C-alpha positions as a Markdown table, in Angstrom:
| # | Residue | x | y | z |
|---|---|---|---|---|
| 1 | Met | 115.5 | 84.6 | 102.1 |
| 2 | Thr | 117.0 | 83.4 | 98.9 |
| 3 | Val | 115.0 | 80.7 | 97.0 |
| 4 | Ser | 116.5 | 78.7 | 94.1 |
| 5 | Leu | 116.2 | 75.4 | 92.3 |
| 6 | Ala | 118.7 | 72.7 | 93.4 |
| 7 | Ala | 119.6 | 69.5 | 92.0 |
| 8 | Asp | 120.5 | 67.9 | 95.1 |
| 9 | Thr | 120.7 | 68.6 | 99.0 |
| 10 | Ala | 124.3 | 68.4 | 99.6 |
| 11 | Ser | 124.9 | 71.8 | 101.2 |
| 12 | Ala | 121.6 | 72.2 | 103.2 |
| 13 | Asp | 121.5 | 72.3 | 107.2 |
| 14 | Leu | 118.0 | 70.7 | 107.0 |
| 15 | Ile | 115.9 | 68.6 | 104.5 |
| 16 | Phe | 112.2 | 68.9 | 104.5 |
| 17 | Val | 110.3 | 66.1 | 103.3 |
| 18 | Pro | 106.6 | 66.2 | 103.1 |
| 19 | Leu | 104.4 | 63.4 | 103.5 |
| 20 | Val | 101.4 | 63.4 | 101.0 |
| 21 | Gly | 98.9 | 60.6 | 101.8 |
| 22 | Gly | 101.3 | 59.1 | 104.5 |
| 23 | Val | 103.9 | 58.3 | 101.7 |
| 24 | Val | 107.4 | 59.3 | 101.4 |
| 25 | Pro | 108.6 | 60.6 | 98.0 |
| 26 | Glu | 109.9 | 57.6 | 96.1 |
| 27 | Ala | 113.4 | 58.8 | 95.7 |
| 28 | Trp | 113.8 | 59.1 | 99.4 |
| 29 | Arg | 112.1 | 56.0 | 100.7 |
| 30 | Ser | 115.5 | 54.3 | 101.2 |
| 31 | Arg | 116.9 | 57.3 | 103.3 |
| 32 | Val | 113.9 | 57.9 | 105.7 |
| 33 | Pro | 113.6 | 55.6 | 109.0 |
| 34 | Gln | 110.0 | 54.2 | 108.7 |
| 35 | Gln | 109.7 | 54.8 | 112.4 |
| 36 | Ala | 110.1 | 58.3 | 112.1 |
| 37 | Val | 107.4 | 58.3 | 109.2 |
| 38 | Ala | 105.0 | 56.5 | 111.6 |
| 39 | Asp | 105.9 | 59.1 | 114.4 |
| 40 | Ala | 105.0 | 62.0 | 112.1 |
| 41 | Leu | 101.8 | 60.6 | 111.2 |
| 42 | Glu | 100.8 | 59.7 | 114.5 |
| 43 | Thr | 101.7 | 62.8 | 116.2 |
| 44 | Lys | 100.9 | 65.3 | 113.3 |
| 45 | Ser | 103.9 | 67.4 | 114.3 |
| 46 | Val | 107.1 | 67.7 | 112.5 |
| 47 | Val | 109.7 | 65.0 | 113.1 |
| 48 | Val | 113.4 | 65.7 | 113.2 |
| 49 | Val | 115.7 | 62.5 | 112.4 |
| 50 | Tyr | 119.1 | 61.6 | 110.6 |
| 51 | Gly | 118.7 | 59.9 | 107.4 |
| 52 | Ser | 120.8 | 56.9 | 106.0 |
| 53 | Glu | 123.5 | 59.2 | 104.6 |
| 54 | Gly | 123.9 | 61.2 | 107.7 |
| 55 | Glu | 121.3 | 64.0 | 106.5 |
| 56 | Arg | 119.1 | 65.9 | 108.9 |
| 57 | Leu | 115.7 | 65.3 | 107.9 |
| 58 | Ala | 112.4 | 67.1 | 109.0 |
| 59 | Leu | 109.2 | 65.3 | 108.2 |
| 60 | Ala | 105.8 | 66.3 | 108.4 |
| 61 | Ala | 102.4 | 64.9 | 107.1 |
| 62 | Val | 100.1 | 66.9 | 104.6 |
| 63 | Ala | 96.8 | 66.7 | 106.6 |
| 64 | Asp | 94.6 | 66.7 | 103.5 |
| 65 | Ala | 96.0 | 66.0 | 100.0 |
| 66 | Ala | 93.1 | 67.6 | 98.3 |
| 67 | Asp | 94.0 | 70.9 | 100.1 |
| 68 | Asp | 96.9 | 73.0 | 99.1 |
| 69 | Asp | 96.7 | 75.0 | 102.3 |
| 70 | Ala | 97.5 | 71.7 | 104.1 |
| 71 | Arg | 100.6 | 71.7 | 102.1 |
| 72 | Arg | 101.3 | 75.2 | 103.3 |
| 73 | Val | 100.8 | 74.4 | 106.8 |
| 74 | Ala | 102.9 | 71.1 | 106.6 |
| 75 | Ala | 105.9 | 73.3 | 105.3 |
| 76 | Ala | 105.3 | 75.6 | 108.2 |
| 77 | Lys | 106.1 | 72.9 | 110.4 |
| 78 | Gly | 109.3 | 72.3 | 108.7 |
| 79 | Ala | 110.2 | 75.7 | 108.8 |
| 80 | Gln | 109.6 | 75.7 | 112.6 |
| 81 | Ala | 111.9 | 72.9 | 112.7 |
| 82 | Ala | 114.5 | 75.0 | 110.8 |
| 83 | Leu | 114.1 | 77.7 | 113.7 |
| 84 | Ala | 114.4 | 75.5 | 116.3 |
| 85 | Leu | 117.6 | 74.0 | 114.8 |
| 86 | Arg | 118.8 | 77.5 | 113.7 |
| 87 | Ala | 119.5 | 76.1 | 110.4 |
| 88 | Glu | 120.7 | 78.7 | 107.8 |
| 89 | Thr | 119.7 | 76.7 | 104.8 |
| 90 | Val | 116.7 | 74.6 | 103.8 |
| 91 | Ala | 116.0 | 71.9 | 101.2 |
| 92 | Leu | 112.6 | 71.6 | 100.2 |
| 93 | Val | 111.7 | 68.0 | 98.6 |
| 94 | Val | 108.8 | 68.5 | 96.1 |
| 95 | Pro | 107.0 | 65.0 | 95.8 |
| 96 | Glu | 106.8 | 63.9 | 92.2 |
| 97 | Gly | 103.8 | 65.0 | 90.3 |
| 98 | Glu | 103.1 | 67.9 | 93.2 |
| 99 | Glu | 103.3 | 71.7 | 92.5 |
| 100 | Ala | 106.0 | 73.2 | 94.5 |
| 101 | Ala | 104.3 | 76.7 | 94.9 |
| 102 | Pro | 102.5 | 75.8 | 98.1 |
| 103 | Tyr | 105.2 | 74.3 | 99.9 |
| 104 | Val | 107.4 | 77.2 | 99.0 |
| 105 | Glu | 104.9 | 79.7 | 100.3 |
| 106 | Gly | 104.4 | 77.7 | 103.8 |
| 107 | Leu | 108.2 | 77.4 | 104.1 |
| 108 | Leu | 108.8 | 81.1 | 103.8 |
| 109 | Leu | 105.7 | 82.1 | 105.5 |
| 110 | Gly | 106.2 | 79.7 | 108.6 |
| 111 | Ala | 109.8 | 80.7 | 108.9 |
| 112 | Tyr | 108.8 | 84.5 | 109.5 |
| 113 | Arg | 110.7 | 86.2 | 112.6 |
| 114 | Tyr | 110.2 | 90.0 | 113.4 |
| 115 | Thr | 113.4 | 90.9 | 114.9 |
| 116 | Arg | 113.6 | 94.8 | 114.6 |
| 117 | Tyr | 113.6 | 95.6 | 118.1 |
| 118 | Lys | 115.6 | 92.4 | 119.2 |
| 119 | Thr | 119.2 | 93.4 | 121.1 |
| 120 | Thr | 121.1 | 90.4 | 121.4 |
| 121 | Glu | 122.4 | 88.2 | 118.9 |
| 122 | Asp | 120.8 | 85.0 | 119.5 |
| 123 | Glu | 117.1 | 86.9 | 119.3 |
| 124 | Ala | 118.2 | 88.8 | 116.4 |
| 125 | Trp | 118.8 | 86.0 | 114.3 |
| 126 | Ala | 116.5 | 86.4 | 111.1 |
| 127 | Gly | 116.0 | 82.7 | 110.3 |
| 128 | Pro | 117.2 | 80.8 | 107.5 |
| 129 | Ser | 118.9 | 82.5 | 104.6 |
| 130 | Ala | 118.3 | 80.2 | 101.6 |
| 131 | Val | 115.8 | 77.7 | 100.4 |
| 132 | Tyr | 117.0 | 74.9 | 98.0 |
| 133 | Val | 113.9 | 73.4 | 96.1 |
| 134 | Leu | 114.1 | 70.2 | 94.4 |
| 135 | Ala | 111.8 | 70.4 | 91.8 |
| 136 | Ala | 111.6 | 70.3 | 87.9 |
| 137 | Asp | 112.9 | 73.2 | 86.0 |
| 138 | Ala | 109.2 | 73.6 | 84.6 |
| 139 | Gln | 108.3 | 75.0 | 88.0 |
| 140 | Arg | 110.6 | 77.5 | 88.3 |
| 141 | Ala | 108.3 | 80.4 | 87.4 |
| 142 | Ala | 105.8 | 79.0 | 89.7 |
| 143 | Ile | 108.2 | 78.9 | 92.3 |
| 144 | Glu | 109.4 | 82.6 | 91.8 |
| 145 | Ser | 105.5 | 83.8 | 91.6 |
| 146 | Ala | 105.3 | 82.0 | 95.1 |
| 147 | Arg | 108.2 | 83.7 | 96.6 |
| 148 | Ile | 107.0 | 87.1 | 95.6 |
| 149 | Arg | 103.7 | 86.5 | 97.3 |
| 150 | Ala | 105.3 | 85.3 | 100.4 |
| 151 | Glu | 107.7 | 88.2 | 100.5 |
| 152 | Ala | 104.8 | 90.8 | 99.9 |
| 153 | Thr | 102.9 | 89.1 | 102.8 |
| 154 | Thr | 106.1 | 89.5 | 105.0 |
| 155 | Leu | 106.4 | 93.3 | 103.8 |
| 156 | Ala | 102.9 | 93.6 | 105.4 |
| 157 | Arg | 103.6 | 91.7 | 108.4 |
| 158 | Asp | 106.6 | 93.8 | 109.0 |
| 159 | Leu | 104.5 | 97.1 | 108.8 |
| 160 | Val | 101.8 | 96.0 | 111.1 |
| 161 | Asn | 104.5 | 94.9 | 113.8 |
| 162 | Arg | 106.6 | 98.1 | 113.4 |
| 163 | Ser | 106.3 | 100.2 | 116.8 |
| 164 | Pro | 103.6 | 102.8 | 116.7 |
| 165 | Asp | 106.1 | 105.6 | 117.5 |
| 166 | Glu | 107.8 | 104.7 | 114.2 |
| 167 | Lys | 104.7 | 104.4 | 112.2 |
| 168 | Thr | 103.0 | 107.9 | 112.3 |
| 169 | Ala | 101.1 | 108.6 | 109.0 |
| 170 | Thr | 103.7 | 110.4 | 107.3 |
| 171 | Gln | 106.3 | 107.8 | 108.6 |
| 172 | Leu | 104.1 | 105.3 | 106.9 |
| 173 | Ala | 103.7 | 107.2 | 103.7 |
| 174 | Asp | 107.7 | 107.2 | 103.8 |
| 175 | Leu | 107.6 | 103.5 | 104.0 |
| 176 | Ala | 105.0 | 103.1 | 101.5 |
| 177 | Arg | 107.1 | 105.4 | 99.0 |
| 178 | Glu | 110.3 | 103.3 | 99.7 |
| 179 | Ala | 108.8 | 100.0 | 99.1 |
| 180 | Ala | 106.8 | 101.3 | 96.0 |
| 181 | Glu | 109.8 | 103.2 | 94.4 |
| 182 | Ser | 111.9 | 99.9 | 94.8 |
| 183 | Val | 109.4 | 98.0 | 92.2 |
| 184 | Gly | 108.5 | 100.9 | 90.0 |
| 185 | Leu | 105.2 | 101.9 | 91.2 |
| 186 | Gly | 103.9 | 105.4 | 90.7 |
| 187 | Val | 103.7 | 107.2 | 94.2 |
| 188 | Asp | 102.1 | 110.4 | 95.3 |
| 189 | Val | 101.5 | 111.5 | 98.8 |
| 190 | Trp | 98.9 | 114.0 | 100.0 |
| 191 | Asp | 100.1 | 116.3 | 102.9 |
| 192 | Glu | 97.7 | 117.7 | 105.4 |
| 193 | Arg | 97.5 | 120.9 | 103.0 |
| 194 | Gln | 96.4 | 118.7 | 99.9 |
| 195 | Ile | 94.1 | 117.0 | 102.4 |
| 196 | Lys | 92.3 | 120.1 | 103.1 |
| 197 | Glu | 92.2 | 121.4 | 99.6 |
| 198 | Glu | 90.6 | 118.0 | 98.4 |
| 199 | Gly | 87.9 | 118.1 | 101.3 |
| 200 | Leu | 88.7 | 114.8 | 103.0 |
| 201 | Gly | 86.4 | 115.6 | 106.1 |
| 202 | Gly | 86.5 | 112.2 | 107.5 |
| 203 | Leu | 90.2 | 111.8 | 107.5 |
| 204 | Leu | 90.8 | 115.4 | 109.0 |
| 205 | Ala | 88.3 | 114.8 | 111.7 |
| 206 | Val | 89.9 | 111.8 | 113.0 |
| 207 | Asn | 93.3 | 113.3 | 112.8 |
| 208 | Arg | 92.0 | 116.5 | 115.1 |
| 209 | Gly | 93.4 | 114.8 | 118.0 |
| 210 | Ser | 96.7 | 113.7 | 116.8 |
| 211 | Ala | 100.0 | 115.4 | 117.6 |
| 212 | Thr | 101.1 | 114.5 | 114.1 |
| 213 | Pro | 99.7 | 115.3 | 110.6 |
| 214 | Pro | 97.6 | 112.9 | 108.2 |
| 215 | Ala | 98.8 | 111.5 | 104.8 |
| 216 | Phe | 96.8 | 110.0 | 102.0 |
| 217 | Ile | 99.1 | 107.7 | 100.0 |
| 218 | Val | 98.4 | 107.1 | 96.3 |
| 219 | Leu | 100.3 | 104.3 | 94.5 |
| 220 | Glu | 99.8 | 103.1 | 91.0 |
| 221 | His | 100.6 | 100.1 | 89.0 |
| 222 | Thr | 100.1 | 100.5 | 85.0 |
| 223 | Ser | 101.4 | 98.0 | 82.8 |
| 224 | Glu | 102.4 | 98.4 | 79.2 |
| 225 | Gly | 99.0 | 99.3 | 77.2 |
| 226 | Arg | 96.8 | 99.8 | 79.9 |
| 227 | Ala | 97.2 | 103.6 | 80.7 |
| 228 | Asp | 93.8 | 104.3 | 79.3 |
| 229 | Thr | 91.7 | 101.3 | 80.8 |
| 230 | Ala | 89.5 | 101.7 | 83.8 |
| 231 | Pro | 91.7 | 100.7 | 86.9 |
| 232 | Val | 90.9 | 98.4 | 90.0 |
| 233 | Val | 91.3 | 100.6 | 92.9 |
| 234 | Leu | 92.3 | 99.1 | 96.2 |
| 235 | Val | 91.6 | 101.1 | 99.4 |
| 236 | Gly | 93.4 | 100.2 | 102.7 |
| 237 | Lys | 92.4 | 101.7 | 106.2 |
| 238 | Ala | 95.7 | 102.7 | 107.9 |
| 239 | Val | 95.0 | 103.9 | 111.4 |
| 240 | Thr | 98.5 | 103.9 | 112.7 |
| 241 | Phe | 97.3 | 103.5 | 116.4 |
| 242 | Asp | 93.8 | 103.6 | 117.7 |
| 243 | Thr | 92.9 | 104.6 | 121.4 |
| 244 | Gly | 89.3 | 104.8 | 120.2 |
| 245 | Gly | 89.6 | 108.7 | 120.5 |
| 246 | Leu | 87.3 | 110.4 | 123.2 |
| 247 | Ser | 85.3 | 106.9 | 123.0 |
| 248 | Leu | 88.5 | 105.5 | 124.7 |
| 249 | Lys | 89.1 | 101.9 | 124.3 |
| 250 | Pro | 89.7 | 99.8 | 127.3 |
| 251 | Thr | 93.7 | 98.7 | 127.6 |
| 252 | Lys | 93.7 | 95.2 | 128.2 |
| 253 | Gly | 92.8 | 93.0 | 125.3 |
| 254 | Ser | 91.8 | 96.2 | 123.1 |
| 255 | Met | 93.9 | 98.7 | 122.8 |
| 256 | Asp | 97.2 | 97.1 | 123.3 |
| 257 | His | 97.1 | 95.4 | 119.9 |
| 258 | Met | 96.0 | 98.9 | 118.0 |
| 259 | Lys | 99.1 | 99.4 | 116.2 |
| 260 | Ala | 97.7 | 96.5 | 113.9 |
| 261 | Asp | 94.7 | 99.1 | 113.0 |
| 262 | Met | 96.7 | 99.9 | 109.8 |
| 263 | Ala | 96.6 | 96.4 | 108.6 |
| 264 | Gly | 94.3 | 97.1 | 105.9 |
| 265 | Gly | 96.8 | 99.6 | 104.6 |
| 266 | Ala | 99.7 | 97.4 | 104.9 |
| 267 | Val | 97.9 | 94.6 | 103.1 |
| 268 | Val | 97.3 | 97.0 | 100.2 |
| 269 | Ile | 100.8 | 98.1 | 100.1 |
| 270 | Gly | 102.2 | 94.5 | 100.1 |
| 271 | Ala | 99.7 | 93.8 | 97.4 |
| 272 | Met | 100.7 | 96.4 | 95.2 |
| 273 | Val | 104.5 | 95.5 | 95.4 |
| 274 | Ala | 103.4 | 92.0 | 94.7 |
| 275 | Ile | 101.4 | 92.9 | 91.6 |
| 276 | Ala | 104.2 | 95.2 | 90.3 |
| 277 | Arg | 107.0 | 92.7 | 90.8 |
| 278 | Leu | 104.6 | 90.0 | 88.7 |
| 279 | Asn | 103.9 | 92.8 | 86.3 |
| 280 | Leu | 100.0 | 91.9 | 86.3 |
| 281 | Pro | 98.6 | 93.2 | 83.0 |
| 282 | Leu | 96.3 | 95.5 | 84.6 |
| 283 | Arg | 95.9 | 99.2 | 85.7 |
| 284 | Val | 95.6 | 99.4 | 89.8 |
| 285 | Val | 95.5 | 102.3 | 91.8 |
| 286 | Ala | 95.8 | 102.1 | 95.6 |
| 287 | Leu | 94.3 | 104.9 | 97.9 |
| 288 | Ile | 95.5 | 104.6 | 101.7 |
| 289 | Pro | 94.2 | 107.3 | 104.0 |
| 290 | Ser | 96.3 | 107.3 | 107.1 |
| 291 | Thr | 96.4 | 109.1 | 110.5 |
| 292 | Asp | 96.4 | 107.9 | 114.4 |
| 293 | Asn | 93.2 | 108.2 | 116.4 |
| 294 | Arg | 93.8 | 109.9 | 119.9 |
| 295 | Pro | 91.8 | 111.9 | 122.5 |
| 296 | Gly | 93.8 | 115.2 | 122.1 |
| 297 | Glu | 92.8 | 118.6 | 123.0 |
| 298 | Asp | 91.0 | 119.2 | 119.7 |
| 299 | Ala | 89.7 | 115.7 | 119.2 |
| 300 | Tyr | 86.6 | 115.4 | 117.4 |
| 301 | Val | 83.5 | 114.5 | 119.9 |
| 302 | Pro | 80.3 | 112.4 | 119.6 |
| 303 | Gly | 77.9 | 114.7 | 118.3 |
| 304 | Asp | 80.2 | 116.6 | 116.0 |
| 305 | Val | 78.6 | 116.7 | 112.3 |
| 306 | Val | 81.3 | 116.0 | 109.8 |
| 307 | Arg | 81.2 | 117.1 | 106.2 |
| 308 | Met | 82.6 | 114.3 | 104.0 |
| 309 | His | 84.7 | 114.6 | 100.9 |
| 310 | Ser | 81.5 | 113.4 | 98.8 |
| 311 | Gly | 79.5 | 116.2 | 100.3 |
| 312 | Ala | 77.4 | 114.0 | 102.8 |
| 313 | Thr | 77.0 | 114.8 | 106.2 |
| 314 | Val | 78.0 | 112.3 | 109.1 |
| 315 | Glu | 76.8 | 112.5 | 112.7 |
| 316 | Val | 79.6 | 111.0 | 115.0 |
| 317 | Leu | 78.1 | 108.8 | 117.9 |
| 318 | Asn | 81.4 | 107.0 | 118.5 |
| 319 | Thr | 84.8 | 108.3 | 117.7 |
| 320 | Asp | 85.9 | 104.7 | 117.9 |
| 321 | Ala | 84.1 | 104.0 | 114.7 |
| 322 | Glu | 86.8 | 106.0 | 113.1 |
| 323 | Gly | 88.3 | 103.6 | 110.3 |
| 324 | Arg | 85.0 | 104.3 | 108.2 |
| 325 | Met | 85.3 | 107.9 | 108.3 |
| 326 | Leu | 88.6 | 107.4 | 106.5 |
| 327 | Leu | 87.5 | 105.0 | 103.9 |
| 328 | Ala | 84.4 | 106.8 | 103.3 |
| 329 | Asp | 86.6 | 109.5 | 101.9 |
| 330 | Ala | 88.7 | 107.2 | 100.1 |
| 331 | Leu | 85.6 | 105.5 | 98.4 |
| 332 | Ser | 84.5 | 108.9 | 97.2 |
| 333 | Val | 88.0 | 109.8 | 95.7 |
| 334 | Ala | 88.0 | 106.4 | 93.8 |
| 335 | Arg | 84.8 | 107.5 | 92.0 |
| 336 | Arg | 87.1 | 109.8 | 89.9 |
| 337 | Tyr | 89.0 | 107.0 | 88.5 |
| 338 | His | 85.7 | 105.4 | 86.8 |
| 339 | Pro | 87.0 | 101.9 | 88.4 |
| 340 | Arg | 86.1 | 98.6 | 86.9 |
| 341 | Leu | 86.3 | 97.6 | 90.7 |
| 342 | Val | 86.9 | 99.0 | 93.8 |
| 343 | Val | 88.0 | 96.6 | 97.0 |
| 344 | Asp | 88.5 | 98.2 | 100.3 |
| 345 | Val | 90.5 | 96.0 | 103.0 |
| 346 | Ala | 90.1 | 97.1 | 106.7 |
| 347 | Thr | 90.4 | 96.0 | 110.3 |
| 348 | Leu | 87.0 | 97.6 | 110.7 |
| 349 | Thr | 84.6 | 95.9 | 113.2 |
| 350 | Gly | 84.8 | 93.7 | 116.5 |
| 351 | Ala | 81.8 | 92.2 | 115.1 |
| 352 | Gln | 83.6 | 90.5 | 112.2 |
| 353 | Val | 85.7 | 88.6 | 114.9 |
| 354 | Val | 82.6 | 87.7 | 116.9 |
| 355 | Ala | 80.9 | 86.1 | 113.7 |
| 356 | Leu | 83.9 | 84.6 | 112.3 |
| 357 | Gly | 86.9 | 84.5 | 114.6 |
| 358 | Ser | 90.7 | 85.0 | 113.9 |
| 359 | Arg | 91.0 | 82.4 | 110.7 |
| 360 | Val | 88.4 | 83.8 | 108.3 |
| 361 | Gly | 87.7 | 87.3 | 107.0 |
| 362 | Ala | 84.3 | 88.8 | 106.1 |
| 363 | Val | 83.7 | 89.7 | 102.4 |
| 364 | Leu | 80.4 | 91.9 | 101.2 |
| 365 | Thr | 79.5 | 93.7 | 98.0 |
| 366 | Asn | 76.9 | 96.1 | 96.8 |
| 367 | Glu | 73.6 | 94.1 | 95.4 |
| 368 | Gly | 72.9 | 94.2 | 92.0 |
| 369 | Glu | 74.5 | 93.2 | 88.7 |
| 370 | Gly | 77.8 | 91.3 | 89.1 |
| 371 | Ala | 77.3 | 90.8 | 92.9 |
| 372 | Asp | 77.6 | 87.1 | 92.7 |
| 373 | Glu | 80.4 | 87.1 | 90.4 |
| 374 | Arg | 82.3 | 89.5 | 92.7 |
| 375 | Leu | 81.7 | 87.3 | 95.7 |
| 376 | Gly | 82.6 | 84.1 | 93.9 |
| 377 | Arg | 85.9 | 85.6 | 92.8 |
| 378 | Phe | 86.8 | 86.4 | 96.3 |
| 379 | Leu | 85.8 | 83.0 | 97.6 |
| 380 | Arg | 87.8 | 81.2 | 95.0 |
| 381 | Ala | 90.9 | 83.0 | 95.7 |
| 382 | Gly | 90.5 | 82.7 | 99.5 |
| 383 | His | 90.2 | 78.7 | 99.0 |
| 384 | Ala | 93.2 | 78.7 | 96.7 |
| 385 | Thr | 95.4 | 80.8 | 98.9 |
| 386 | Gly | 94.3 | 80.1 | 102.5 |
| 387 | Asp | 93.3 | 83.6 | 103.0 |
| 388 | Arg | 89.6 | 82.4 | 103.5 |
| 389 | Val | 86.5 | 84.7 | 103.4 |
| 390 | Ala | 82.8 | 84.2 | 104.2 |
| 391 | Pro | 80.0 | 86.1 | 102.7 |
| 392 | Leu | 77.5 | 88.5 | 104.7 |
| 393 | Pro | 74.3 | 89.9 | 103.1 |
| 394 | Met | 74.0 | 93.6 | 102.2 |
| 395 | Phe | 70.1 | 94.0 | 102.4 |
| 396 | Asp | 69.1 | 97.6 | 102.1 |
| 397 | Phe | 67.1 | 97.4 | 105.5 |
| 398 | Tyr | 70.4 | 97.2 | 107.3 |
| 399 | Lys | 71.0 | 101.1 | 106.4 |
| 400 | Lys | 67.8 | 102.1 | 108.4 |
| 401 | Gln | 70.0 | 101.7 | 111.7 |
| 402 | Leu | 72.2 | 104.6 | 110.3 |
| 403 | Glu | 69.4 | 107.2 | 109.9 |
| 404 | Ser | 70.2 | 110.3 | 111.6 |
| 405 | Asp | 67.9 | 113.3 | 112.7 |
| 406 | Val | 70.5 | 115.7 | 112.3 |
| 407 | Ala | 72.8 | 114.6 | 109.4 |
| 408 | Asp | 72.6 | 112.3 | 106.4 |
| 409 | Leu | 73.7 | 109.3 | 108.3 |
| 410 | Lys | 75.3 | 108.5 | 111.5 |
| 411 | Asn | 78.7 | 106.9 | 111.9 |
| 412 | Val | 77.5 | 103.6 | 114.0 |
| 413 | Gly | 74.1 | 101.8 | 113.9 |
| 414 | Gly | 73.1 | 99.6 | 116.9 |
| 415 | Arg | 74.3 | 96.4 | 118.2 |
| 416 | Glu | 73.0 | 94.2 | 115.8 |
| 417 | Ala | 75.0 | 93.1 | 112.7 |
| 418 | Gly | 77.8 | 95.5 | 113.2 |
| 419 | Thr | 79.9 | 94.3 | 110.3 |
| 420 | Ile | 77.1 | 94.7 | 107.9 |
| 421 | Thr | 76.0 | 98.1 | 109.1 |
| 422 | Ala | 79.4 | 99.4 | 108.7 |
| 423 | Ala | 79.6 | 98.3 | 105.3 |
| 424 | Lys | 76.1 | 99.9 | 104.5 |
| 425 | Phe | 77.8 | 103.1 | 105.8 |
| 426 | Leu | 80.6 | 102.4 | 103.5 |
| 427 | Glu | 78.3 | 101.8 | 100.5 |
| 428 | His | 76.9 | 105.2 | 100.7 |
| 429 | Phe | 80.1 | 106.8 | 99.7 |
| 430 | Thr | 80.4 | 104.5 | 96.8 |
| 431 | Gln | 77.3 | 106.0 | 95.0 |
| 432 | Asp | 76.9 | 109.1 | 93.2 |
| 433 | Asp | 74.1 | 111.6 | 93.8 |
| 434 | Glu | 71.7 | 109.5 | 91.7 |
| 435 | Gly | 72.4 | 106.4 | 94.0 |
| 436 | Glu | 74.4 | 104.8 | 91.3 |
| 437 | Gly | 77.6 | 102.9 | 92.5 |
| 438 | Tyr | 80.4 | 101.4 | 91.2 |
| 439 | Pro | 81.4 | 97.7 | 91.6 |
| 440 | Trp | 82.6 | 97.3 | 95.3 |
| 441 | Val | 83.8 | 94.6 | 97.5 |
| 442 | His | 84.4 | 95.2 | 101.2 |
| 443 | Leu | 86.8 | 93.0 | 103.2 |
| 444 | Asp | 86.9 | 93.3 | 107.0 |
| 445 | Leu | 89.7 | 91.5 | 108.2 |
| 446 | Ala | 89.8 | 92.4 | 112.1 |
| 447 | Gly | 90.0 | 88.7 | 113.4 |
| 448 | Pro | 92.7 | 87.5 | 111.0 |
| 449 | Ser | 95.1 | 90.5 | 110.5 |
| 450 | Phe | 96.8 | 90.1 | 114.1 |
| 451 | Leu | 97.0 | 86.9 | 116.0 |
| 452 | Glu | 97.9 | 86.4 | 119.9 |
| 453 | Lys | 99.2 | 82.9 | 119.1 |
| 454 | Ala | 100.7 | 81.4 | 116.0 |
| 455 | Gln | 98.2 | 79.5 | 113.8 |
| 456 | Gly | 100.2 | 77.2 | 111.1 |
| 457 | Tyr | 102.0 | 79.6 | 108.8 |
| 458 | Arg | 100.6 | 82.6 | 110.3 |
| 459 | Pro | 102.6 | 84.2 | 113.4 |
| 460 | Ala | 101.6 | 85.7 | 116.2 |
| 461 | Gly | 101.4 | 89.5 | 115.6 |
| 462 | Gly | 100.8 | 90.6 | 112.1 |
| 463 | Thr | 99.9 | 88.0 | 109.7 |
| 464 | Gly | 99.6 | 89.5 | 106.3 |
| 465 | Phe | 96.3 | 88.0 | 105.8 |
| 466 | Gly | 94.9 | 89.2 | 102.6 |
| 467 | Val | 97.9 | 90.1 | 100.6 |
| 468 | Arg | 97.9 | 86.6 | 98.8 |
| 469 | Leu | 94.0 | 86.8 | 98.5 |
| 470 | Leu | 94.1 | 90.1 | 96.7 |
| 471 | Val | 97.0 | 89.0 | 94.2 |
| 472 | Ala | 94.9 | 86.1 | 93.5 |
| 473 | Val | 91.9 | 88.1 | 92.7 |
| 474 | Leu | 93.5 | 90.6 | 90.5 |
| 475 | Asp | 95.7 | 87.8 | 88.9 |
| 476 | Glu | 92.6 | 86.2 | 87.8 |
| 477 | Leu | 91.0 | 89.6 | 86.5 |
| 478 | Ala | 94.4 | 90.2 | 84.6 |
| 479 | His | 94.3 | 86.7 | 82.9 |
| 480 | Glu | 90.7 | 86.3 | 82.2 |
| 481 | Pro | 89.0 | 86.7 | 78.6 |
| 482 | Ser | 88.2 | 90.0 | 77.8 |
């Protein structure tokens, strides 16, 4: 979808007019029927009417004038009207004094349709092809940035929604390479031989039941003059389909959405593409371990003890706690980069969904110097982008649940505090032999990464939740005083 500044709306099939504080933008008051405004405010839904000059208008109220996410939601209602009316072109009226960016994001994200497997012409329609933004020229750069962030989110959604039979680890690596090379990112993909040479025991253990080999995807963005700086490392879990392995999941309501268990990897790929397109003045490395998790004839079993990349040993009690096995290896590999910050992103625990639901992710960080600053950075970015996260504690006593009689630690704790104990497991692999760790943030996005029903500008299916969050955090890091 193209996005461009425009001086008028003459060629648009539909004109979206947001109502901020219940008020029509001044230049449009004579053209908008007042009854339509009243209807939009009363029903809190989009209202489509014809204006005084015969143009087709979509009106939606911004529920909270102090909240940019309310602007995104209102714009998504305009996008839904465009989809219902099959409008090829949409004009966006930005009220005077308002920032265009949240409206652009909401319109683009709300107009998303995944049509790869639709076979009829009607169902295969991809939605509007162009958006014309009526805003001051001074907003051009912000509009372009909003478009880039929305398109990166769309990329993550597309990867999540892709059928598992077209998304093996090696196929995902090919898709990541294609996306990365299109924007100038560095790409390296470790094949099974290299993974064995590197000693990624967790990834190899999970892959044992698979009919296809694993992959370890490495992407890198290095802006001019940053080659010798400590990077931010992003780690994304990419289990392309998760049956649970021999600890088999139930099908209904559990396994049927498990093509989305690579959403962490998809979010990291999307964020890296956005970072490259925005040319953020940073060095950023992405590490994405990938496999599926199946109960094949050589599948790893409960009771196995796995030697990880770090040298630590893990007693496997549940083969469905596989994501942390992949992430642990990647977090260990991250140490070689001497990172300024590591952020891992994963659909890691059902406990996160129980605790926070489908609208909010969990954020956790290692305790000590800078912990409050790291959490604050993600909370600010979550509020700004609408990809909201809530902090959970990382007290050391939670790790007691992971103590093993036969290995250094178990891959699962008890029923209590499952999201936290999973994070404590991961924390072990951020530390060296002396117990010193790098600054690390863990994002568990199990709930908001995939939806059964649409929420505002987030569609049913893959949502891309976390892409804009990561980009906002990295943007802040890139532009803060050194």
